[in-house]
Structures are given as structure tokens and as C-alpha cells.
C-alpha positions in Angstrom: 11.4 32.3 51.4 11.8 35.6 49.7 8.8 37.7 48.7 8.3 39.1 45.2 5.9 41.6 43.8 2.5 40.1 43.8 0.6 39.6 40.6 -3.2 39.7 40.4 -4.8 36.5 39.1 -8.6 36.7 38.6 -11.0 34.0 39.9 -11.5 32.4 36.5 -7.8 32.3 35.8 -7.0 30.9 39.2 -9.6 28.2 38.7 -8.1 27.4 35.3 -4.6 27.3 36.7 -5.7 25.0 39.5 -7.4 22.7 37.0 -4.1 22.6 35.0 -2.1 21.7 38.1 -4.5 18.9 39.2 -5.0 17.3 35.8 -2.9 14.2 35.3 -2.7 14.6 31.5 -1.2 18.1 31.6 2.4 18.2 30.4 4.9 18.7 33.3 6.3 22.0 31.9 2.8 23.5 31.8 2.2 22.3 35.4 5.2 24.1 36.8 4.4 27.2 34.7 1.0 27.3 36.3 2.4 26.7 39.7 4.8 29.7 39.2 1.9 31.9 38.4 -0.1 30.7 41.4 2.8 31.2 43.7 3.4 34.7 42.3 -0.2 35.5 43.0 0.3 34.5 46.6 3.5 36.7 46.8 6.1 33.9 47.2 8.9 32.8 45.0 9.2 29.6 43.0 12.8 29.0 43.9 12.4 27.1 47.1 9.1 25.4 46.3 9.7 24.3 42.7 13.4 24.3 42.5 13.3 26.7 39.5 15.6 29.7 39.2 14.5 33.2 39.9 15.0 34.2 36.2 12.7 31.4 35.1 10.1 32.4 37.5 10.3 36.0 36.4 10.0 35.0 32.8 6.8 33.1 33.2 5.3 35.7 35.5 5.9 38.3 32.9 4.4 36.1 30.2 1.4 35.4 32.3 0.9 39.2 32.9 1.3 39.9 29.2 -1.1 37.3 27.7 -2.8 35.4 30.5 -3.1 31.7 31.0 -3.1 30.9 27.3 0.6 32.2 27.1 1.6 29.6 29.7 0.4 26.7 27.5 2.6 27.4 24.5 6.4 27.8 24.1 7.8 30.9 22.3 8.5 30.4 18.7 12.2 30.1 17.8 14.0 30.7 14.6 14.9 27.8 12.4 18.3 26.3 12.5 18.5 26.2 8.7 19.3 29.5 7.2 17.1 30.5 4.3 
């Protein structure tokens, strides 16, 4: 397993991410986003463990660094298909 640059996750954020991963009512996409952040804090990649691409792991690590755990819970807004 390749190593990546390690991100710092505080104790409260780590506890919240662990709670999201363990909760059975958490949507699956939020669970793997939380796992990506937890693996990045340990310094390992999500490719081998979760089966996600390196670009996906990088994207969610950057979003976690930018806005914290709350950013992992929501998808980015996208423009409408209908032109104004």
C-alpha cells in the first residue's frame, strides 16, 4: 500500500468520523468519504482498502481539509441541466 501525505484530524473530528462509519443509518457514500479521511489521517491510501481511485481519495481529502467533516456530508452543487 502506497503512502500519501498525512492529514491532521483532531480528536473531535476523528470521533465524529468514527461515529459516521459505525452508524447503520449513514448513507453509504458518506461512510466511504469518512473512511477516506480516516485512512488519510493514518497516512495510507484508499485505493487498496476501499477500492476507490486515487483521484477520488484526493478530492475528498482536499474537501475535508478545506471545510472539515461537514463538507463530507454534502455533495457539491451542480448547475442545472435546463438553461435559463
